[in-house]
C-alpha positions in Angstrom: 26.5 -10.3 -23.9 25.6 -13.9 -24.3 23.2 -14.9 -27.1 22.1 -18.1 -25.3 18.3 -18.6 -25.1 16.9 -21.6 -23.3 13.8 -21.8 -25.4 15.7 -21.8 -28.7 18.2 -24.3 -27.2 15.6 -26.8 -25.9 13.0 -26.4 -28.7 14.3 -29.3 -30.9 13.0 -32.7 -29.7 15.7 -35.1 -28.6 15.8 -38.5 -30.2 14.3 -40.0 -27.0 11.5 -37.4 -27.0 10.7 -38.1 -30.7 10.4 -41.8 -30.0 8.2 -41.2 -27.0 6.0 -38.8 -29.0 5.4 -41.5 -31.6 4.4 -43.9 -28.8 2.1 -41.2 -27.3 0.4 -40.5 -30.7 -0.2 -44.2 -31.0 -1.7 -44.5 -27.5 -2.6 -41.1 -26.0 -3.7 -42.8 -22.8 0.0 -43.0 -21.9 -0.4 -39.4 -20.8 -2.3 -40.7 -17.8 -0.5 -41.6 -14.6 1.1 -45.0 -14.7 -0.3 -47.1 -11.9 2.6 -49.1 -10.3 2.9 -51.2 -7.2 5.5 -48.9 -5.6 6.1 -45.2 -5.2 9.3 -43.9 -7.0 11.6 -42.2 -4.5 14.2 -39.9 -6.1 17.2 -39.0 -4.0 19.7 -36.1 -3.9 22.5 -38.7 -4.3 21.0 -39.9 -7.5 20.3 -36.5 -9.0 23.6 -34.8 -8.0 25.6 -38.0 -8.7 28.8 -37.0 -6.8 28.6 -33.3 -7.6 29.2 -30.8 -4.8 26.8 -28.3 -6.4 23.7 -27.3 -4.4 21.5 -26.3 -7.4 21.2 -28.0 -10.8 18.7 -27.5 -13.7 17.1 -30.1 -15.9 14.6 -29.8 -18.7 11.7 -32.0 -18.1 11.4 -34.5 -21.0 8.4 -34.0 -23.2 6.1 -37.0 -23.7 7.6 -38.9 -20.7 5.1 -41.2 -19.2 3.7 -39.9 -16.0 4.5 -41.7 -12.7 3.9 -40.7 -9.2 7.0 -40.0 -7.2 8.6 -38.2 -4.2 12.0 -36.8 -3.7 14.2 -35.6 -0.8 15.1 -32.2 -2.3 13.3 -29.0 -3.2 12.0 -28.7 -6.7 11.2 -25.4 -8.4 9.3 -26.0 -11.6 9.4 -23.2 -14.2 7.2 -23.1 -17.3 9.3 -21.3 -20.0 6.8 -22.0 -22.8 3.6 -23.9 -23.3 2.0 -25.7 -20.3 2.3 -28.7 -18.1 0.0 -30.6 -15.7 1.0 -31.3 -12.2 -0.9 -33.5 -9.7 0.2 -32.8 -6.2 -1.3 -35.3 -3.8 -4.9 -35.3 -5.0 -4.9 -31.8 -6.5 -4.5 -31.2 -10.2 -2.8 -28.0 -11.4 -2.3 -26.7 -14.9 0.8 -24.5 -15.2 1.2 -22.1 -18.0 4.1 -20.0 -19.3 5.8 -17.9 -16.6 4.4 -19.9 -13.7 6.6 -21.4 -11.0 5.7 -24.2 -8.6 7.8 -25.0 -5.6 7.4 -28.5 -4.3 8.6 -29.6 -0.8 10.6 -32.8 -0.1 8.5 -35.9 0.6 5.4 -34.8 -1.4 3.7 -37.3 -3.8 3.3 -35.7 -7.2 3.4 -36.2 -11.0 4.3 -33.9 -13.9 3.4 -34.2 -17.5 4.4 -32.3 -20.7 2.7 -33.5 -23.8 3.4 -31.0 -26.6 6.3 -29.9 -28.7 5.8 -26.4 -27.4 6.3 -27.3 -23.8 9.6 -26.1 -22.3 9.6 -26.9 -18.6 12.6 -26.5 -16.4 13.2 -28.3 -13.1 15.4 -26.3 -10.7 16.6 -28.9 -8.1 17.8 -27.6 -4.8 19.5 -29.7 -2.1 17.6 -29.9 1.2 20.6 -31.3 3.1 22.6 -28.1 2.9 19.8 -25.6 2.3 19.9 -23.8 5.7 23.7 -23.2 5.3 23.7 -22.3 1.6 20.4 -20.2 1.5 20.3 -18.9 5.1 19.1 -15.5 3.7 15.9 -17.1 2.6 15.2 -18.4 6.1 15.6 -15.0 7.8 12.6 -13.1 6.5 9.1 -13.0 8.1 7.3 -14.0 4.9 5.3 -17.1 3.6 8.3 -18.3 1.6 10.6 -18.4 4.6 7.9 -20.1 6.5 7.5 -22.8 3.8 11.2 -23.6 3.9 11.4 -23.7 7.7 8.4 -26.0 7.9 9.9 -28.3 5.2 13.3 -28.5 6.9 12.5 -28.6 10.6 8.9 -29.7 11.0 7.1 -32.9 10.4 4.0 -31.1 9.3 3.2 -31.1 5.6 4.2 -28.1 3.5 3.1 -29.5 0.1 3.7 -26.7 -2.5 3.7 -23.0 -3.3 2.3 -21.9 -6.7 3.4 -18.6 -8.3 1.2 -17.5 -11.2 3.5 -14.7 -12.1 3.0 -14.7 -15.9 6.0 -14.5 -18.2 8.0 -11.6 -16.9 11.3 -10.6 -18.7 13.2 -10.4 -15.4 12.3 -13.9 -14.2 12.8 -15.4 -17.6 16.3 -13.7 -17.9 17.3 -15.2 -14.5 16.2 -18.7 -15.3 17.8 -18.3 -18.8 21.1 -17.4 -17.1 20.8 -20.4 -14.7 20.3 -22.7 -17.7 23.4 -21.3 -19.3 25.5 -21.7 -16.2 24.3 -25.2 -15.7 25.5 -26.1 -19.1 28.8 -24.3 -18.6 29.9 -26.4 -15.5 33.1 -24.5 -14.7 34.5 -23.9 -11.2 32.4 -20.7 -10.8 29.0 -22.1 -11.9 27.9 -23.6 -8.6 28.2 -20.3 -6.7 26.6 -18.3 -9.6 23.7 -20.8 -9.6 23.2 -20.4 -5.9 23.1 -16.6 -6.1 20.8 -16.7 -9.1 18.5 -19.0 -7.2 18.3 -16.5 -4.3 17.5 -13.8 -6.9 14.7 -15.9 -8.4 13.1 -16.4 -5.0 13.4 -12.8 -4.1 11.8 -11.7 -7.4 9.0 -14.3 -6.8 8.3 -12.8 -3.4 8.2 -9.3 -4.8 6.0 -10.3 -7.8 3.6 -12.4 -5.7 3.4 -10.5 -2.4 -0.4 -10.4 -2.4 -0.8 -14.0 -3.4 1.7 -15.1 -0.7 -0.2 -13.1 2.0 -3.4 -14.8 1.0 -1.7 -18.3 1.2 -0.4 -17.5 4.7 -3.9 -16.4 5.8 -5.3 -19.7 4.7 -2.8 -21.6 6.8 -2.5 -19.6 10.1 -1.4 -22.6 12.3 1.4 -23.5 9.9 2.5 -19.8 9.8 2.7 -19.8 13.7 4.8 -22.9 13.6 7.2 -21.3 11.2 7.4 -18.2 13.5 8.4 -20.4 16.4 10.9 -22.5 14.4 12.3 -19.3 12.9 12.8 -17.9 16.4 14.6 -21.0 17.6 16.8 -21.0 14.4 17.7 -17.3 14.9 18.5 -17.5 18.6 21.2 -20.0 18.0 22.1 -23.6 19.0 22.2 -22.9 22.8 18.6 -21.5 22.9 16.4 -22.6 25.8 12.7 -23.2 26.0 12.4 -20.4 28.5 14.0 -17.9 26.2 11.7 -18.7 23.3 8.7 -18.7 25.7 9.6 -15.2 26.9 9.8 -14.0 23.2 6.2 -15.1 22.6 4.9 -14.3 26.1 3.9 -17.9 26.7 4.5 -20.2 29.6 7.1 -22.9 29.1 4.5 -25.7 29.5 2.1 -24.0 27.0 4.9 -23.4 24.4 6.1 -27.0 24.8 2.6 -28.4 24.2 2.1 -26.0 21.2 5.3 -27.0 19.5 4.5 -30.6 19.9 1.0 -30.1 18.4 2.2 -28.0 15.5 5.3 -29.9 14.5 5.0 -33.4 15.8 8.3 -32.9 17.7 9.5 -31.7 21.1 11.4 -28.5 21.6 14.5 -30.5 22.3 14.1 -32.6 19.1 13.8 -29.4 17.0 17.0 -27.9 18.6 18.8 -31.2 18.1 17.8 -31.3 14.4 19.0 -27.7 13.9 22.3 -28.5 15.5 22.9 -31.6 13.4 21.9 -29.9 10.2 24.2 -26.9 10.9 27.1 -29.3 11.8 26.5 -31.3 8.5 26.6 -28.1 6.5 29.7 -26.8 8.2 31.5 -30.2 7.6 30.7 -30.1 3.9 31.2 -26.4 3.2 34.2 -25.4 5.4 37.5 -26.8 6.6 36.7 -25.8 10.2 38.1 -28.3 12.8 35.6 -30.7 14.2 36.2 -29.3 17.7 35.2 -25.8 16.5 32.1 -27.1 14.7 31.0 -28.8 17.9 31.4 -25.6 19.9 29.6 -23.5 17.3 26.7 -25.9 17.1 26.2 -25.9 20.9 27.6 -29.2 22.0 29.3 -29.3 25.4 32.3 -31.3 24.1 33.7 -32.7 20.9 33.3 -36.2 22.3 29.6 -35.6 22.9 29.2 -34.1 19.5 30.9 -37.1 17.8 28.8 -39.6 19.7 25.5 -37.8 18.9 26.5 -37.3 15.2 27.3 -40.9 14.7 24.1 -42.0 16.4 21.9 -39.7 14.2 23.8 -39.7 10.9 25.4 -43.1 11.0 28.9 -41.8 10.4 31.6 -40.0 12.3 31.9 -36.2 11.5 35.3 -36.9 9.8 33.8 -39.8 7.8 30.8 -37.7 6.7 33.1 -34.9 5.6 35.4 -37.1 3.6 32.5 -39.2 2.1 33.8 -42.4 3.7 32.0 -44.8 6.1 34.5 -44.1 8.8 
């Protein structure tokens, strides 16, 4: 059995953290949000830096000056020890040991850790391949599945989910193993990290069932939107408006207007987005021929698929798969 322990591993301050701590002691106001003329936007491309992994872990630097930012990936923040302060949009949250906070892509937020005791892990999860890699997390009829579906397929704001679970041994053990695998970086680590991520989310749903139900009750319209998007997702790329309308006992015109109101998109736009996302995931994660991907994603011909893909993605399917601009 491994003796690795993330708290022991990350307790010593790095040289950078020691330097920033001295600056902070000299001017504690640096713990306040740095007001800048622009919003920092952090991308998957920058964070994953050429890696094919879908999940990576990073310890949040202690005493780092706070700046408001957004990102195009999911971020699951875990407080292993101590506490940190998050500001999400205009809401301020103090997170303590054992808490998790899941932040959706595109949400303005800050995070600050200003004590030696604070050990905060950032679990970073790609949005671009999420529905292919973590399809099991989209299938359930629960608030967490609804959160992911809204974040991926809807233009309505999902913001964040907070899990005040307390420091449980099982969840700590899972994140501890994730940290160890992240440092190992061998050929098996990406798959192990993906499966450990699923286990963390399942444990969070189990530990926080009551809190998640309350959160869904506070946002009934968003939950309805997720139900409809989930239905479209599950029925496959050739689904029609009439099929979904029958599932919910709505008229087609009513459902069409409801979808537009709740998501900011038309039914056709949602289906098109699902098709493109599935195609992108299959291109990156399989060696399936482009023609077969076109068929599986509901396109009438490979020529039509290539034309739509290039229009929406800016690359041909082959170029996207190979990482070239072809």
